[in-house]
N, C-alpha and C positions, 0 to 999 in steps of 0.2 A: 505493499499498501503506499502512496507517495505520502511524503512528510507533509502535514499541515502547522500552517503559522496563525498565529492570531495576527498578525502583521507581515506583509512583505513588500519590502522596499524597492524599488527600481532607479539606482541610481545613488551614486554617493557622494555626491555635491551638497545642496542644502538638503536635500532628502534625508543626509545622514544623521541631521538632525532633530529630526522625528523620533528616535529613539530616546526620548524621555524617561524619567523616574516612574511615568505612568505604566511603563510597559516591563518595569523591573520583575514582576511573578509572570510575566509573559515571554511568549516564545516571537522573535521576531528574525525576519532574513531579509539581508541587505545583499543584493544582486548588483553588479558592476563588471560592464564587459569592456572595458576602458581603462585610464589609469584612477585608481583610486584619488577622489577627493572632489574630483569633476572640474569643470572649465576653469572658473574663476582660479583655482589654487594653481595649476598645473598650465595651464595655455591663454589664460585670461588676465583680468583685472590684477592680480599680484603680480605677475614676474611682469608685466607690461610696466606697470606703474615702477617697479623698480629699475627698470630701462630707462626710463622717463625721469626718474630722479638723477640717474648719472648724466643722460642727455643735458638735461638743466643747468647742469654744473660745468659740460664742456661749452655749453655755449655760454655761460655768463662769463668764463675765463676770456672766450673770444668776443665779447663786449665791454669788458671791462674798462678798456680805453676811453670810453666817452665820459667815464665819472672822474677821469685824470690817475688811474690805476693801470700800471704799464704791468702788463700778462700775457703770458706765452702759453698756447697751448700745446706741448709738446709730442702728446699721441693718445690713443686710445687703446687699451689694451683688450682687444674685443675678446677674447678667452677670457682674461681675467674678471671684465664684467659680466660675463655670463655664467663662468663656475661659480661666484660669487652666488647668484641668483639662485641657481639651480642647484646648490650646493646647500641651498635652505632648503628650498622647495622640496625637494626629492625624498628628502628624509622623511619630511611631514607627510609626504603623502604615503609613504613605505610604513608607517607609523601606525597611520590610519588604517591600511589594510590591515597591519598585524593585530591591532586591537578587535577588529571588526571579527578577523578568523578565530583570535583566542581568547576574546574578552565575553563577560558574561552575558545570557538571554540573548545572543546573538550569532545568528549562522551565515556565512558568508557564501556567496555563491558566486564565484570571477568567471564571468559568462553573459555573454548576451542572454537576453529572456525573450521571451514572444506569448501572448496568451495564446492558449487552444482551449479555451472554454471559459465559464464564469467563474473567475477569479482564479482560475489555472494556470499555471504557468512552464512553460518547457526552458530548460537555460542550456544554450550550447556552449559546452565547455572546451577550453583550450586543447584540449588531448581527442577531442572529436566523440565524446560521449555526450550524453543527454541527462540531464537531470529534472525530474518534474517534483511540481509541489504545489499544494493549493494552499489559500489563506483567506481570512474573517474579511478581512479589509487590503486591500493594495492600495498603494501611491507609486504613482508614476512620475518619476521625477530624473528622466535620462537627458533633459538640455536638448542642445543644436548641434549643429555641424556646419561648416562654413560651404558656403554656395560656388562652383565654378561654372560657368556659362560653357556652353558647351562648344563655341570655338576654340576654346583653350583645350579643353578635354580631349576633341577629336587631332588637335593637333600632334598629340603626343609628346609634344615640350617638357619634358621638367619644371616646376612651378612649386612655388610656395603658399602657403593660406599660413595663419595667425597660429595656426596649430603645430609649424614647425619651422618658419622663419626665426624664431629668437633662439633655436640652436645650433644654428649652421657655423661650420666652423672658422670660417674667416670673414673680415667683410669686402664684399665686393667695392669696386670702385664706382659704378652704375647700378641702380636699382631700378625697375621700374613698378610703380602701384598700380594695377587695377582697381578701381573704385573711389568714391570721393564723398565716404561715411567715417565714423566714429575709429575704424582700425586705420583706415587709409591715414586719417588726420594723425594720429598716433604715432605709428610706424616710418612718415615720412618724417617727422620732428626727431625721433630717436636715431634713424640714418643719417640724416642729415648732417645733425649734430654731431657724428661720429665722422665725418668728411667724407660720407656718401653723397654723389648726385645722384638724386631723387627726382624721377619724372612721376607725375601725377597724372594719369588719364581717368575723366568723371563724362558721363555721359550729360548730367544736368549741367545748366549753366553755369552752377558755382557749386563750390563745395557744401559739406553739410545742410541739403535742403532742405531739410527736417524742420530746422531752425527757423525761429525770425527772419526773413528775408534781410532786413538791414544788418543783423548781427552777422547771418551766413555771407552777405557781400561783403563785411569790413573784413572779416576772417580770409577769404578767396582774396582779396585785394593782398593782405598780409602775406599770404601762404607764394603766391606769385613771385614777390620779393626774394623768398628763402629756396624755393623748389621750381621745377620746370613744370607748371602746372598747364595743361591740356583740357578746356571744359568744354563740352558740345559735341563731344568727341565719342565715338564706337571704335572698337577693335573691330575689324573683320577677317585678319588673319592672324595667326600667330605661328612662327618657325626657328629652327634653330637659327643660331648667329653664325657667321662665317666661321668654316674649317669645326664645323659642330659646336663649336663653345657659346654659351651665351643663348639668346634669343634676343628675334626680330619681329616686333609688332607692325602692322600695317594699320594703320586708320579709313576709316570711312574718309578722310578729308585725302586722302592719298599720299597722306606723310609716314614715313616712314622713324620706328620710334626703337632703336639698340639698347641693349643693356644684357649687365652679366648675370643678372636672375631676375626673375619675374615674382612679385608677390600679389597672390590674388584676394580681394579685401572687396567683395561685391555681396556682402551678406551672410547669415546664418540661417539654416531649417531647422525646425525640429526634429527630433530623431524618432519620428513616428515608421519609417520605410521601415519592414520587418518586424513588427512590432506586436501583430496580430490583432489589431484592433478592431477587425472586423468580426473575428472569433469572441472577443472578448466583450463586444457587445460595444466598444467607446466609438462616439463620432467623432468625424473631424471636420474641422474648418477648412475654409477655400486654399489657405495657404499651407496647409498640413498639422497646423497645431491642431491639438486636441480639446475637444469643446467641453467648459465646466462651468457649472452655473456659479453665483455669487460666491458662494460657500466652499468652492473647488472641488464638489461634485462632479464627475461625469455624467455621462448617460447611463453608466451601468453600475447597479446598485452595490455599493460597497467598495468602489474605485475612485479615489480620487486622483490629482494631479496637480503638479504645480511648477513655478521655474517655467524654462525656457520653452519646454514641449507643450506648454498651454498657454504662458502670461503673453498679453499684449507689450509686455516689456522685456528686452530682454536686457537685464539688469541684477545683478548680485543682490543688492540690496532688495529689490523686490523678490527676489526668490526668497532669501532669508524670511522675510515680514510674513510670506505665504507659508511657507515651513511654521512658523510660530503659530500660525491663523490654524493650521491643518492640522497641527501638535493638537491642538486644543478641541478642533472639532470631531478628531477621531475617538476621542474618550468623554466628548459630553453632545451625544448625538440629539439632544433636545434643550439644547441651547448653544446653537450654531452662530460663530461668526461671521461677517462677509468678510472677504479679500480687501486687503490693504490697498486701493487702487486710486485713492483720491491723494493730490497733489504730489505727485511723484518727481522728485527731480532725478537729473543725471548730468554727468563731466563728461567733458574731453578733455584729457592730457595732453594737449601740443603745443604746440607756440603760437600763439598765445593760447592760455587755457579759459577753456568755456565754460560755463554751470548756466543750466536752465529749469525753471519749474513752471508748472502751471501754463497759461494760453499764450500764444501769441498775437501779435499785435492782427495777424490777416486773419487768426482762428475768431479773434473779437469780430472784426469787420463781419467776416463770413457769416456769423452767428446772430448780428444784428444786437451785439452785447454792448452797454454804452460802458464807453471806457475812456478814459484819460492817460497820456503817458509821459513817462518823463527819462530824460537823458543823461547823467550824470559822466562826466570824462574823468578818468581818474588823475589827469594830470589837472586839475583845478583842483586839488585838496593838498592840504601840505606835502603828505607821503609821496605823493604823485609826484611834486615838485622834485623830493629826494630822486626819485628815479628817474627825474628826466622824461616823463612817459608822455607821450602824443598820440596813441593808438588807444587804448584800453576804455571800456565803457562800461557802465551799469545802468542797464534799461528797465524801467519798471512799468506795469499796467496795472490801472486800479479801478474801481467802480465809484464814480463821483457821487453817488448818493450816499452809497453804506460806508465809503471809506476801505475797503478792503479789497486786498490783492487780487490781482488776476492772474496776473503770471510777474516773474521776473528772470532775466537775461543778463548772464555777465559776462564780460571778454578781457581777461586780461592774467595777471598776477593772482596768485589766490583765490582764484573765480569761485572754485569749487569748496572753498572754505567760507568766503563770504558771503556766499549764497544760504548759506545756514539759517540765521536768523532771519531769512525773508520763507524760507520753507516753514519754520517752525510759526510766523506770524499767520500763514495760509492754514496750516494746520489746527491753529488753537482761534482762529477767528480772528484776530488782533486786528484793530484797525490800523491804518497807514500813521494817523495822530498818534496811535497809542504806543507804538514800535519807535516812531520818531523822538519822542517826548517823555514818554514813559520809562526810559532808563538812559544811563550814561552811555556816553560813546566816549571812548578813552581817546584823546588828542594827543599828539598827533598822529595815531595809527591809521591803516589802510582801510580798517572799517566804518572811517568817515566818507567815503565814496558811498557807503548804503544810505547811511544816515541825512547825508546831502540827498542823494535820489528821493529818498522819503519825502523828504521836505519840498524836493521841488512839485510832488504831484499836488495838483490842485482839487482836493476831493472837498466832500463833505455839502453843505447848505450855502449859498444857492446850489444848484445841480446844474453839472456842464455837460455838454454835448459829446459825442463819442468820436468828435475829432479830435486828433493827436495834439499835445501843446508843441512839440518838437519830432522835427524830423531825424531820423539816422541816417546820414548821409555816408 
């Protein structure tokens, strides 16, 4: 008879956090077919930001002269940077794997799982054997994988994705990046800061097209000063470079781009292929994500899903928040909590850094939402003077009658930190006036950028129209 569990968890990223004290006296199966610890730990948030930190240091050295500090970057020891990062990450992943193998109350299955029936799973093990199990409840948290366009895969040319590019043996002289989103922006910053010539190829008219248009256009303009940025272009052919080395990309403009390595960063798709969703009774959305209700329940009774495999946001902090919610819901069926999808912030650790939460101005206009906006330049604050900043901004949107924030968009140094009081204000319904004058703002800290942006918003009676007071040019 197949072993039976109280809970089966597919995925060892945020799903791993579901093994709470509520299951101390129960049987739990943790199933992982890839590297233990999930995307964030191994190929996502953590290693990329460790690379970004080193890249920021390298760029700061190069830019030091503008402040009267003579400094020279003698070089970047790529292998030392890489090994420092994965020398910390890999042991954590391995320790997590061993803990689930040998720890209390859990049985680890190291293989790919698929549904073969109602809460019935078969796990394909690396040695070719299959093991089956059943469970009272199942949580699917198997994440997502990089998407590679057909024109690239059909070429047969070796490529890299975000899953592999950080472990290369040496820096290339030239790197081509196909894509214009989060990953492209961050990896372009990392490799260009380390001395690599970077070419970014994006289909849209500007990079980071999901952002507030003004912020995205400003970022694109700054990106063009650092990298060879080609927007509004499509790759129509891919082949090996001269002598079989490197890669040659043919664009729809008839231009040709040559590089030593190709990084494809055109998005990620939920890991639902081969999951046996139909046999398990799970419905999928058009984009391949598992369909869940407001509490994280799938269409199959007793089966839940969280993280990139189902969430509308591919963000680790969202997956973690969903895991906390579903951990509660698993053991409190009569007190279900909804998934926390309000006021979700995101950050892009490129150069410059970007952080955003809430509505963009375009969304306010499209939805007919009355709003006012204000743009505060970093360079118009005391610490902005110290940085000689001429490009960084904080753009805020607010409801003119209630005084509550609708959205916040920052681009510049420490944007992902500076946005936090704005996230907090939105989460707790604090008004612009309360945020700006209900607390001290340390002078002359960089946070005064946020304070001044709040003070610039014309909110409260009398009500104002939805037209913006300032234009982000």
